[in-house]
Structure formats: structure tokens, C-alpha cells
HTML snippet that shows the backbone in 3Dmol.js (N, CA, C, O; Angstrom):
<script src="https://3Dmol.org/build/3Dmol-min.js"></script>
<div id="view" style="width:600px;height:400px;position:relative"></div>
<script>
const pdb = `
ATOM      1  N   MET A   1      69.550-176.947-115.855  1.00  0.00           N
ATOM      2  CA  MET A   1      70.993-176.911-115.943  1.00  0.00           C
ATOM      3  C   MET A   1      71.545-176.180-114.716  1.00  0.00           C
ATOM      4  O   MET A   1      70.976-175.185-114.266  1.00  0.00           O
ATOM      5  N   ARG A   2      72.639-176.679-114.193  1.00  0.00           N
ATOM      6  CA  ARG A   2      73.257-176.066-113.024  1.00  0.00           C
ATOM      7  C   ARG A   2      74.062-174.837-113.419  1.00  0.00           C
ATOM      8  O   ARG A   2      74.669-174.779-114.488  1.00  0.00           O
ATOM      9  N   LYS A   3      74.048-173.875-112.535  1.00  0.00           N
ATOM     10  CA  LYS A   3      74.864-172.678-112.704  1.00  0.00           C
ATOM     11  C   LYS A   3      75.928-172.705-111.609  1.00  0.00           C
ATOM     12  O   LYS A   3      75.603-172.754-110.423  1.00  0.00           O
ATOM     13  N   ILE A   4      77.179-172.672-112.004  1.00  0.00           N
ATOM     14  CA  ILE A   4      78.279-172.695-111.047  1.00  0.00           C
ATOM     15  C   ILE A   4      79.055-171.396-111.188  1.00  0.00           C
ATOM     16  O   ILE A   4      79.499-171.046-112.281  1.00  0.00           O
ATOM     17  N   ASP A   5      79.217-170.678-110.072  1.00  0.00           N
ATOM     18  CA  ASP A   5      80.004-169.451-110.083  1.00  0.00           C
ATOM     19  C   ASP A   5      80.605-169.242-108.695  1.00  0.00           C
ATOM     20  O   ASP A   5      80.526-170.124-107.840  1.00  0.00           O
ATOM     21  N   PHE A   6      81.206-168.074-108.477  1.00  0.00           N
ATOM     22  CA  PHE A   6      81.861-167.773-107.212  1.00  0.00           C
ATOM     23  C   PHE A   6      81.313-166.492-106.620  1.00  0.00           C
ATOM     24  O   PHE A   6      80.955-165.558-107.337  1.00  0.00           O
ATOM     25  N   GLU A   7      81.257-166.464-105.317  1.00  0.00           N
ATOM     26  CA  GLU A   7      80.960-165.243-104.583  1.00  0.00           C
ATOM     27  C   GLU A   7      82.319-164.662-104.207  1.00  0.00           C
ATOM     28  O   GLU A   7      83.125-165.341-103.572  1.00  0.00           O
ATOM     29  N   TYR A   8      82.579-163.430-104.586  1.00  0.00           N
ATOM     30  CA  TYR A   8      83.903-162.846-104.358  1.00  0.00           C
ATOM     31  C   TYR A   8      83.964-162.104-103.033  1.00  0.00           C
ATOM     32  O   TYR A   8      82.983-161.509-102.586  1.00  0.00           O
ATOM     33  N   SER A   9      85.132-162.152-102.421  1.00  0.00           N
ATOM     34  CA  SER A   9      85.384-161.449-101.176  1.00  0.00           C
ATOM     35  C   SER A   9      85.499-159.958-101.472  1.00  0.00           C
ATOM     36  O   SER A   9      86.106-159.566-102.469  1.00  0.00           O
ATOM     37  N   THR A  10      84.924-159.134-100.620  1.00  0.00           N
ATOM     38  CA  THR A  10      85.004-157.685-100.821  1.00  0.00           C
ATOM     39  C   THR A  10      86.372-157.142-100.439  1.00  0.00           C
ATOM     40  O   THR A  10      86.740-156.052-100.877  1.00  0.00           O
ATOM     41  N   GLN A  11      87.135-157.874 -99.634  1.00  0.00           N
ATOM     42  CA  GLN A  11      88.430-157.377 -99.174  1.00  0.00           C
ATOM     43  C   GLN A  11      89.556-157.648-100.160  1.00  0.00           C
ATOM     44  O   GLN A  11      90.382-156.767-100.402  1.00  0.00           O
ATOM     45  N   SER A  12      89.608-158.846-100.734  1.00  0.00           N
ATOM     46  CA  SER A  12      90.771-159.190-101.546  1.00  0.00           C
ATOM     47  C   SER A  12      90.457-159.462-103.010  1.00  0.00           C
ATOM     48  O   SER A  12      91.372-159.557-103.828  1.00  0.00           O
ATOM     49  N   GLY A  13      89.194-159.587-103.350  1.00  0.00           N
ATOM     50  CA  GLY A  13      88.831-159.861-104.730  1.00  0.00           C
ATOM     51  C   GLY A  13      89.030-161.311-105.153  1.00  0.00           C
ATOM     52  O   GLY A  13      88.928-161.628-106.338  1.00  0.00           O
ATOM     53  N   VAL A  14      89.309-162.183-104.209  1.00  0.00           N
ATOM     54  CA  VAL A  14      89.462-163.607-104.516  1.00  0.00           C
ATOM     55  C   VAL A  14      88.153-164.324-104.189  1.00  0.00           C
ATOM     56  O   VAL A  14      87.349-163.810-103.411  1.00  0.00           O
ATOM     57  N   PRO A  15      87.928-165.495-104.768  1.00  0.00           N
ATOM     58  CA  PRO A  15      86.682-166.210-104.458  1.00  0.00           C
ATOM     59  C   PRO A  15      86.558-166.514-102.969  1.00  0.00           C
ATOM     60  O   PRO A  15      87.500-166.999-102.342  1.00  0.00           O
ATOM     61  N   ALA A  16      85.393-166.226-102.416  1.00  0.00           N
ATOM     62  CA  ALA A  16      85.129-166.491-101.000  1.00  0.00           C
ATOM     63  C   ALA A  16      84.274-167.739-100.831  1.00  0.00           C
ATOM     64  O   ALA A  16      84.356-168.420 -99.809  1.00  0.00           O
ATOM     65  N   ALA A  17      83.448-168.038-101.841  1.00  0.00           N
ATOM     66  CA  ALA A  17      82.561-169.204-101.729  1.00  0.00           C
ATOM     67  C   ALA A  17      82.210-169.703-103.126  1.00  0.00           C
ATOM     68  O   ALA A  17      82.012-168.922-104.057  1.00  0.00           O
ATOM     69  N   LEU A  18      82.141-170.996-103.240  1.00  0.00           N
ATOM     70  CA  LEU A  18      81.644-171.635-104.458  1.00  0.00           C
ATOM     71  C   LEU A  18      80.121-171.591-104.397  1.00  0.00           C
ATOM     72  O   LEU A  18      79.532-171.916-103.366  1.00  0.00           O
ATOM     73  N   ARG A  19      79.482-171.191-105.492  1.00  0.00           N
ATOM     74  CA  ARG A  19      78.021-171.157-105.520  1.00  0.00           C
ATOM     75  C   ARG A  19      77.517-172.094-106.606  1.00  0.00           C
ATOM     76  O   ARG A  19      78.025-172.098-107.727  1.00  0.00           O
ATOM     77  N   ILE A  20      76.521-172.879-106.262  1.00  0.00           N
ATOM     78  CA  ILE A  20      75.832-173.743-107.222  1.00  0.00           C
ATOM     79  C   ILE A  20      74.379-173.307-107.214  1.00  0.00           C
ATOM     80  O   ILE A  20      73.722-173.314-106.172  1.00  0.00           O
ATOM     81  N   ASN A  21      73.877-172.925-108.395  1.00  0.00           N
ATOM     82  CA  ASN A  21      72.519-172.374-108.520  1.00  0.00           C
ATOM     83  C   ASN A  21      72.317-171.191-107.575  1.00  0.00           C
ATOM     84  O   ASN A  21      71.270-171.061-106.941  1.00  0.00           O
ATOM     85  N   SER A  22      73.327-170.336-107.490  1.00  0.00           N
ATOM     86  CA  SER A  22      73.325-169.089-106.697  1.00  0.00           C
ATOM     87  C   SER A  22      73.302-169.300-105.190  1.00  0.00           C
ATOM     88  O   SER A  22      73.133-168.337-104.442  1.00  0.00           O
ATOM     89  N   LEU A  23      73.468-170.543-104.721  1.00  0.00           N
ATOM     90  CA  LEU A  23      73.532-170.828-103.288  1.00  0.00           C
ATOM     91  C   LEU A  23      74.965-171.195-102.915  1.00  0.00           C
ATOM     92  O   LEU A  23      75.566-172.050-103.566  1.00  0.00           O
ATOM     93  N   PRO A  24      75.530-170.558-101.869  1.00  0.00           N
ATOM     94  CA  PRO A  24      76.903-170.887-101.483  1.00  0.00           C
ATOM     95  C   PRO A  24      77.026-172.326-100.982  1.00  0.00           C
ATOM     96  O   PRO A  24      76.178-172.804-100.229  1.00  0.00           O
ATOM     97  N   ARG A  25      78.071-172.995-101.398  1.00  0.00           N
ATOM     98  CA  ARG A  25      78.369-174.368-100.959  1.00  0.00           C
ATOM     99  C   ARG A  25      79.757-174.358-100.336  1.00  0.00           C
ATOM    100  O   ARG A  25      80.725-173.912-100.952  1.00  0.00           O
ATOM    101  N   TYR A  26      79.841-174.846 -99.126  1.00  0.00           N
ATOM    102  CA  TYR A  26      81.113-174.883 -98.419  1.00  0.00           C
ATOM    103  C   TYR A  26      81.592-176.326 -98.355  1.00  0.00           C
ATOM    104  O   TYR A  26      80.894-177.206 -97.850  1.00  0.00           O
ATOM    105  N   LEU A  27      82.784-176.552 -98.869  1.00  0.00           N
ATOM    106  CA  LEU A  27      83.342-177.902 -98.904  1.00  0.00           C
ATOM    107  C   LEU A  27      84.181-178.125 -97.662  1.00  0.00           C
ATOM    108  O   LEU A  27      85.032-177.305 -97.318  1.00  0.00           O
ATOM    109  N   ARG A  28      83.940-179.226 -97.002  1.00  0.00           N
ATOM    110  CA  ARG A  28      84.722-179.617 -95.836  1.00  0.00           C
ATOM    111  C   ARG A  28      85.218-181.023 -96.120  1.00  0.00           C
ATOM    112  O   ARG A  28      84.439-181.975 -96.133  1.00  0.00           O
ATOM    113  N   GLY A  29      86.502-181.146 -96.344  1.00  0.00           N
ATOM    114  CA  GLY A  29      87.017-182.435 -96.756  1.00  0.00           C
ATOM    115  C   GLY A  29      88.335-182.800 -96.107  1.00  0.00           C
ATOM    116  O   GLY A  29      88.933-182.020 -95.365  1.00  0.00           O
ATOM    117  N   ALA A  30      88.762-183.999 -96.408  1.00  0.00           N
ATOM    118  CA  ALA A  30      90.011-184.521 -95.870  1.00  0.00           C
ATOM    119  C   ALA A  30      90.659-185.441 -96.895  1.00  0.00           C
ATOM    120  O   ALA A  30      89.983-186.028 -97.740  1.00  0.00           O
ATOM    121  N   LEU A  31      91.954-185.553 -96.807  1.00  0.00           N
ATOM    122  CA  LEU A  31      92.684-186.498 -97.637  1.00  0.00           C
ATOM    123  C   LEU A  31      92.477-187.889 -97.045  1.00  0.00           C
ATOM    124  O   LEU A  31      92.759-188.104 -95.866  1.00  0.00           O
ATOM    125  N   HIS A  32      91.999-188.817 -97.831  1.00  0.00           N
ATOM    126  CA  HIS A  32      91.680-190.156 -97.350  1.00  0.00           C
ATOM    127  C   HIS A  32      92.862-191.079 -97.641  1.00  0.00           C
ATOM    128  O   HIS A  32      93.101-191.450 -98.791  1.00  0.00           O
ATOM    129  N   GLN A  33      93.596-191.445 -96.596  1.00  0.00           N
ATOM    130  CA  GLN A  33      94.717-192.376 -96.724  1.00  0.00           C
ATOM    131  C   GLN A  33      94.617-193.415 -95.612  1.00  0.00           C
ATOM    132  O   GLN A  33      95.462-193.459 -94.719  1.00  0.00           O
ATOM    133  N   SER A  34      93.611-194.227 -95.669  1.00  0.00           N
ATOM    134  CA  SER A  34      93.392-195.212 -94.616  1.00  0.00           C
ATOM    135  C   SER A  34      94.444-196.315 -94.635  1.00  0.00           C
ATOM    136  O   SER A  34      95.038-196.633 -95.666  1.00  0.00           O
ATOM    137  N   TYR A  35      94.644-196.873 -93.469  1.00  0.00           N
ATOM    138  CA  TYR A  35      95.489-198.050 -93.312  1.00  0.00           C
ATOM    139  C   TYR A  35      94.582-199.188 -92.869  1.00  0.00           C
ATOM    140  O   TYR A  35      93.847-199.053 -91.890  1.00  0.00           O
ATOM    141  N   TYR A  36      94.627-200.291 -93.574  1.00  0.00           N
ATOM    142  CA  TYR A  36      93.789-201.447 -93.259  1.00  0.00           C
ATOM    143  C   TYR A  36      94.687-202.588 -92.802  1.00  0.00           C
ATOM    144  O   TYR A  36      95.470-203.100 -93.602  1.00  0.00           O
ATOM    145  N   PRO A  37      94.600-203.000 -91.550  1.00  0.00           N
ATOM    146  CA  PRO A  37      95.477-204.043 -91.029  1.00  0.00           C
ATOM    147  C   PRO A  37      95.445-205.335 -91.842  1.00  0.00           C
ATOM    148  O   PRO A  37      96.459-206.024 -91.948  1.00  0.00           O
ATOM    149  N   ASP A  38      94.282-205.669 -92.418  1.00  0.00           N
ATOM    150  CA  ASP A  38      94.179-206.914 -93.180  1.00  0.00           C
ATOM    151  C   ASP A  38      94.807-206.824 -94.564  1.00  0.00           C
ATOM    152  O   ASP A  38      95.240-207.832 -95.122  1.00  0.00           O
ATOM    153  N   GLY A  39      94.855-205.613 -95.119  1.00  0.00           N
ATOM    154  CA  GLY A  39      95.342-205.501 -96.491  1.00  0.00           C
ATOM    155  C   GLY A  39      96.290-204.340 -96.705  1.00  0.00           C
ATOM    156  O   GLY A  39      96.604-204.018 -97.851  1.00  0.00           O
ATOM    157  N   VAL A  40      96.757-203.703 -95.652  1.00  0.00           N
ATOM    158  CA  VAL A  40      97.639-202.547 -95.646  1.00  0.00           C
ATOM    159  C   VAL A  40      97.002-201.373 -96.404  1.00  0.00           C
ATOM    160  O   VAL A  40      96.477-200.462 -95.765  1.00  0.00           O
ATOM    161  N   TYR A  41      97.032-201.366 -97.740  1.00  0.00           N
ATOM    162  CA  TYR A  41      96.471-200.256 -98.503  1.00  0.00           C
ATOM    163  C   TYR A  41      95.142-200.612 -99.161  1.00  0.00           C
ATOM    164  O   TYR A  41      94.521-199.757 -99.792  1.00  0.00           O
ATOM    165  N   THR A  42      94.705-201.833 -99.026  1.00  0.00           N
ATOM    166  CA  THR A  42      93.469-202.284 -99.654  1.00  0.00           C
ATOM    167  C   THR A  42      92.488-202.725 -98.574  1.00  0.00           C
ATOM    168  O   THR A  42      92.824-203.520 -97.697  1.00  0.00           O
ATOM    169  N   ALA A  43      91.281-202.200 -98.652  1.00  0.00           N
ATOM    170  CA  ALA A  43      90.255-202.587 -97.683  1.00  0.00           C
ATOM    171  C   ALA A  43      89.903-204.058 -97.861  1.00  0.00           C
ATOM    172  O   ALA A  43      89.923-204.584 -98.974  1.00  0.00           O
ATOM    173  N   SER A  44      89.582-204.711 -96.754  1.00  0.00           N
ATOM    174  CA  SER A  44      89.287-206.148 -96.803  1.00  0.00           C
ATOM    175  C   SER A  44      87.903-206.443 -97.374  1.00  0.00           C
ATOM    176  O   SER A  44      87.644-207.555 -97.833  1.00  0.00           O
ATOM    177  N   SER A  45      86.997-205.432 -97.346  1.00  0.00           N
ATOM    178  CA  SER A  45      85.656-205.650 -97.888  1.00  0.00           C
ATOM    179  C   SER A  45      85.015-204.311 -98.238  1.00  0.00           C
ATOM    180  O   SER A  45      85.506-203.250 -97.854  1.00  0.00           O
ATOM    181  N   VAL A  46      83.926-204.382 -98.963  1.00  0.00           N
ATOM    182  CA  VAL A  46      83.168-203.178 -99.322  1.00  0.00           C
ATOM    183  C   VAL A  46      82.571-202.549 -98.067  1.00  0.00           C
ATOM    184  O   VAL A  46      82.447-201.327 -97.987  1.00  0.00           O
ATOM    185  N   GLU A  47      82.205-203.359 -97.103  1.00  0.00           N
ATOM    186  CA  GLU A  47      81.623-202.841 -95.858  1.00  0.00           C
ATOM    187  C   GLU A  47      82.601-201.927 -95.127  1.00  0.00           C
ATOM    188  O   GLU A  47      82.190-200.926 -94.540  1.00  0.00           O
ATOM    189  N   VAL A  48      83.874-202.256 -95.156  1.00  0.00           N
ATOM    190  CA  VAL A  48      84.883-201.416 -94.506  1.00  0.00           C
ATOM    191  C   VAL A  48      84.912-200.035 -95.163  1.00  0.00           C
ATOM    192  O   VAL A  48      84.993-199.022 -94.468  1.00  0.00           O
ATOM    193  N   ILE A  49      84.847-199.987 -96.481  1.00  0.00           N
ATOM    194  CA  ILE A  49      84.844-198.712 -97.201  1.00  0.00           C
ATOM    195  C   ILE A  49      83.562-197.938 -96.893  1.00  0.00           C
ATOM    196  O   ILE A  49      83.604-196.724 -96.692  1.00  0.00           O
ATOM    197  N   LYS A  50      82.432-198.631 -96.855  1.00  0.00           N
ATOM    198  CA  LYS A  50      81.165-197.974 -96.518  1.00  0.00           C
ATOM    199  C   LYS A  50      81.223-197.376 -95.117  1.00  0.00           C
ATOM    200  O   LYS A  50      80.698-196.286 -94.891  1.00  0.00           O
ATOM    201  N   ASN A  51      81.853-198.076 -94.173  1.00  0.00           N
ATOM    202  CA  ASN A  51      82.001-197.551 -92.813  1.00  0.00           C
ATOM    203  C   ASN A  51      82.871-196.297 -92.806  1.00  0.00           C
ATOM    204  O   ASN A  51      82.572-195.347 -92.081  1.00  0.00           O
ATOM    205  N   ASP A  52      83.942-196.276 -93.598  1.00  0.00           N
ATOM    206  CA  ASP A  52      84.792-195.085 -93.712  1.00  0.00           C
ATOM    207  C   ASP A  52      83.969-193.888 -94.190  1.00  0.00           C
ATOM    208  O   ASP A  52      84.088-192.790 -93.645  1.00  0.00           O
ATOM    209  N   ILE A  53      83.143-194.101 -95.199  1.00  0.00           N
ATOM    210  CA  ILE A  53      82.310-193.027 -95.746  1.00  0.00           C
ATOM    211  C   ILE A  53      81.283-192.572 -94.710  1.00  0.00           C
ATOM    212  O   ILE A  53      81.046-191.374 -94.555  1.00  0.00           O
ATOM    213  N   ALA A  54      80.677-193.517 -94.007  1.00  0.00           N
ATOM    214  CA  ALA A  54      79.678-193.176 -92.980  1.00  0.00           C
ATOM    215  C   ALA A  54      80.300-192.343 -91.869  1.00  0.00           C
ATOM    216  O   ALA A  54      79.695-191.372 -91.415  1.00  0.00           O
ATOM    217  N   TYR A  55      81.512-192.711 -91.419  1.00  0.00           N
ATOM    218  CA  TYR A  55      82.185-191.933 -90.383  1.00  0.00           C
ATOM    219  C   TYR A  55      82.521-190.531 -90.874  1.00  0.00           C
ATOM    220  O   TYR A  55      82.376-189.566 -90.123  1.00  0.00           O
ATOM    221  N   ALA A  56      82.964-190.401 -92.117  1.00  0.00           N
ATOM    222  CA  ALA A  56      83.276-189.080 -92.666  1.00  0.00           C
ATOM    223  C   ALA A  56      82.029-188.200 -92.680  1.00  0.00           C
ATOM    224  O   ALA A  56      82.093-187.027 -92.314  1.00  0.00           O
ATOM    225  N   LYS A  57      80.904-188.756 -93.098  1.00  0.00           N
ATOM    226  CA  LYS A  57      79.645-187.991 -93.105  1.00  0.00           C
ATOM    227  C   LYS A  57      79.223-187.629 -91.683  1.00  0.00           C
ATOM    228  O   LYS A  57      78.744-186.522 -91.435  1.00  0.00           O
ATOM    229  N   LYS A  58      79.404-188.566 -90.752  1.00  0.00           N
ATOM    230  CA  LYS A  58      79.037-188.325 -89.355  1.00  0.00           C
ATOM    231  C   LYS A  58      79.805-187.143 -88.778  1.00  0.00           C
ATOM    232  O   LYS A  58      79.271-186.381 -87.972  1.00  0.00           O
ATOM    233  N   PHE A  59      81.060-186.992 -89.194  1.00  0.00           N
ATOM    234  CA  PHE A  59      81.895-185.907 -88.689  1.00  0.00           C
ATOM    235  C   PHE A  59      81.782-184.635 -89.517  1.00  0.00           C
ATOM    236  O   PHE A  59      82.526-183.680 -89.289  1.00  0.00           O
ATOM    237  N   GLY A  60      80.862-184.611 -90.477  1.00  0.00           N
ATOM    238  CA  GLY A  60      80.565-183.385 -91.207  1.00  0.00           C
ATOM    239  C   GLY A  60      81.334-183.168 -92.493  1.00  0.00           C
ATOM    240  O   GLY A  60      81.245-182.089 -93.079  1.00  0.00           O
ATOM    241  N   PHE A  61      82.086-184.155 -92.953  1.00  0.00           N
ATOM    242  CA  PHE A  61      82.836-184.000 -94.204  1.00  0.00           C
ATOM    243  C   PHE A  61      81.909-184.253 -95.393  1.00  0.00           C
ATOM    244  O   PHE A  61      81.096-185.177 -95.371  1.00  0.00           O
ATOM    245  N   ASN A  62      82.037-183.430 -96.422  1.00  0.00           N
ATOM    246  CA  ASN A  62      81.243-183.612 -97.632  1.00  0.00           C
ATOM    247  C   ASN A  62      82.123-183.699 -98.879  1.00  0.00           C
ATOM    248  O   ASN A  62      81.632-183.596-100.004  1.00  0.00           O
ATOM    249  N   LEU A  63      83.418-183.889 -98.669  1.00  0.00           N
ATOM    250  CA  LEU A  63      84.379-184.027 -99.764  1.00  0.00           C
ATOM    251  C   LEU A  63      85.457-184.997 -99.308  1.00  0.00           C
ATOM    252  O   LEU A  63      85.933-184.908 -98.176  1.00  0.00           O
ATOM    253  N   SER A  64      85.838-185.905-100.162  1.00  0.00           N
ATOM    254  CA  SER A  64      86.895-186.854 -99.831  1.00  0.00           C
ATOM    255  C   SER A  64      87.862-186.950-100.999  1.00  0.00           C
ATOM    256  O   SER A  64      87.462-187.202-102.135  1.00  0.00           O
ATOM    257  N   ALA A  65      89.128-186.746-100.707  1.00  0.00           N
ATOM    258  CA  ALA A  65      90.156-186.837-101.743  1.00  0.00           C
ATOM    259  C   ALA A  65      90.910-188.148-101.560  1.00  0.00           C
ATOM    260  O   ALA A  65      91.480-188.408-100.500  1.00  0.00           O
ATOM    261  N   HIS A  66      90.907-188.957-102.589  1.00  0.00           N
ATOM    262  CA  HIS A  66      91.579-190.245-102.552  1.00  0.00           C
ATOM    263  C   HIS A  66      92.778-190.194-103.489  1.00  0.00           C
ATOM    264  O   HIS A  66      92.607-190.092-104.704  1.00  0.00           O
ATOM    265  N   PRO A  67      94.000-190.265-102.937  1.00  0.00           N
ATOM    266  CA  PRO A  67      95.168-190.254-103.826  1.00  0.00           C
ATOM    267  C   PRO A  67      95.200-191.503-104.693  1.00  0.00           C
ATOM    268  O   PRO A  67      94.885-192.600-104.231  1.00  0.00           O
ATOM    269  N   HIS A  68      95.578-191.328-105.936  1.00  0.00           N
ATOM    270  CA  HIS A  68      95.622-192.437-106.883  1.00  0.00           C
ATOM    271  C   HIS A  68      97.084-192.820-107.110  1.00  0.00           C
ATOM    272  O   HIS A  68      97.931-191.964-107.367  1.00  0.00           O
ATOM    273  N   GLN A  69      97.358-194.101-107.011  1.00  0.00           N
ATOM    274  CA  GLN A  69      98.726-194.574-107.223  1.00  0.00           C
ATOM    275  C   GLN A  69      98.717-195.590-108.367  1.00  0.00           C
ATOM    276  O   GLN A  69      98.000-196.589-108.318  1.00  0.00           O
ATOM    277  N   ASP A  70      99.514-195.324-109.384  1.00  0.00           N
ATOM    278  CA  ASP A  70      99.705-196.313-110.443  1.00  0.00           C
ATOM    279  C   ASP A  70     100.776-197.274-109.997  1.00  0.00           C
ATOM    280  O   ASP A  70     101.788-196.874-109.422  1.00  0.00           O
ATOM    281  N   ARG A  71     100.553-198.529-110.259  1.00  0.00           N
ATOM    282  CA  ARG A  71     101.563-199.537-109.880  1.00  0.00           C
ATOM    283  C   ARG A  71     101.996-200.296-111.082  1.00  0.00           C
ATOM    284  O   ARG A  71     102.838-201.188-110.979  1.00  0.00           O
TER     285      ARG A  71
END
`;
const viewer = $3Dmol.createViewer("view");
viewer.addModel(pdb, "pdb");
viewer.setStyle({}, {cartoon: {color: "spectrum"}});
viewer.zoomTo();
viewer.render();
</script>
């Protein structure tokens, strides 16, 4: 079972790092709002989405936030 807790900052008492199984994990992410010329807000294929994910990993991101829109 995973143990999730926080490492607290000694200066302010706020969480400084998320820890999973007692190891600090640092999240580096971006808001994903791609524009696709073929479909404006919809990717033209699964390969396009896979390429987006590959580029994010290449640049060191390990978190992606995708805004959800109800229509």
C-alpha cells in the first residue's frame, strides 16, 4: 500500500514537498490547451495526442492538466 504524506518547510510550516512512500516527488506540469488546425479544439488523430504527450515528457513535464468543457 502506498503512503502519501508531506514534507513540511522549516520556515513557514507549509508543505514543501509531496512524498510517496517517504520519497519526495516534485510535480512539474502545464495546463494543456492545444490548438489543432484540423479540428480547432479536437485532435485529428490519436497520434497527434501521443506526440503532445511525448513532447511534454521530453521537456521534463510529469503532470498535465486538461481543462474539461461540457457542451
